[in-house]
C-alpha positions in Angstrom: 15.8 1.1 -9.7 18.9 2.4 -7.6 17.2 5.6 -7.0 14.5 3.3 -5.1 17.1 1.5 -2.9 18.6 5.3 -2.0 15.5 5.9 -1.1 14.6 2.7 1.0 17.7 3.8 2.6 16.2 7.4 3.3 13.0 5.3 5.0 15.0 2.9 7.1 17.2 5.8 8.5 14.0 8.2 9.2 13.1 8.2 13.5 9.2 8.5 13.5 6.5 8.1 11.5 6.1 12.0 11.6 9.3 12.1 9.5 8.4 9.5 7.7 5.3 11.6 6.8 6.8 14.6 5.9 9.4 12.9 3.6 6.6 11.6 1.7 4.9 14.9 1.8 8.3 16.3 0.4 9.0 13.6 -2.0 5.6 12.9 -3.9 3.7 15.4 -5.0 -0.9 15.6 -3.7 -1.6 13.1 -6.4 0.8 10.6 -5.8 0.1 10.8 -2.6 -4.3 9.5 -3.3 -3.0 7.0 -5.4 -0.5 5.5 -3.0 -3.3 5.7 -0.4 -6.0 4.0 -2.8 -3.5 1.5 -3.4 -3.3 0.4 0.5 -6.8 0.8 0.9 -7.3 -1.9 -2.0 -4.7 -4.4 -0.1 -7.1 -3.4 3.2 -10.4 -4.0 1.4 -8.8 -7.7 -0.1 -7.9 -8.7 3.2 -11.0 -8.0 4.5 -12.6 -9.3 1.8 -13.9 -7.4 -0.1 -14.9 -8.4 -3.7 -12.6 -7.0 -6.5 -15.4 -6.1 -8.6 -17.2 -4.6 -5.2 -13.8 -2.6 -4.2 -13.4 -1.3 -8.7 -17.0 0.5 -7.9 -16.0 2.0 -4.4 -12.9 3.1 -4.9 -13.7 3.5 -8.8 -10.3 2.4 -10.0 -10.0 0.0 -12.6 -9.8 -3.8 -12.3 -6.4 -4.0 -13.1 -5.7 -2.2 -10.4 -7.0 -4.3 -8.2 -6.2 -7.8 -9.2 -2.8 -6.3 -8.5 -3.3 -6.5 -5.3 -5.1 -9.4 -5.1 -1.8 -11.1 -6.7 -0.1 -9.5 -3.1 -2.5 -10.6 -1.4 -2.7 -14.0 -2.1 1.4 -14.1 -1.8 2.0 -15.9 1.5 5.5 -14.2 1.8 4.6 -10.5 0.7 5.8 -8.1 3.0 2.5 -6.3 2.8 0.8 -9.5 3.4 3.0 -9.8 7.0 1.8 -6.4 8.1 -1.7 -6.4 7.2 -1.2 -9.3 9.4 0.3 -7.3 11.9 -2.5 -4.6 11.6 -5.2 -7.5 11.7 -4.0 -10.3 14.2 -7.4 -11.8 13.6 -6.6 -13.2 10.5 
C-alpha cells in the first residue's frame, strides 16, 4: 500500500484537472481507465436510485461489483458519498 500512498501524495500536488487527467492517462492502461470509469458510473447510478440488478444488466458487470459500490453508498462517512453529495446537491 506504500505505492498507493505515494500516488495519493502526487494527486495532492497536481494543480489542475488537466494534470490529473494526464497523470491518469500516463499511469493506467486503457482497460484500467475503462474499469475505473465504470466503477464511478456504478456509484453514480446507485446514488441516483437505480437498483443493483438494473446497474448490473445495463453496464454488464457482476452483482458483486455493484454490491461493493452499494456498501460505499450506504456509508455516510465515505469520501465517495461526500463527493456525490457535492455533485448532486438535491440528495
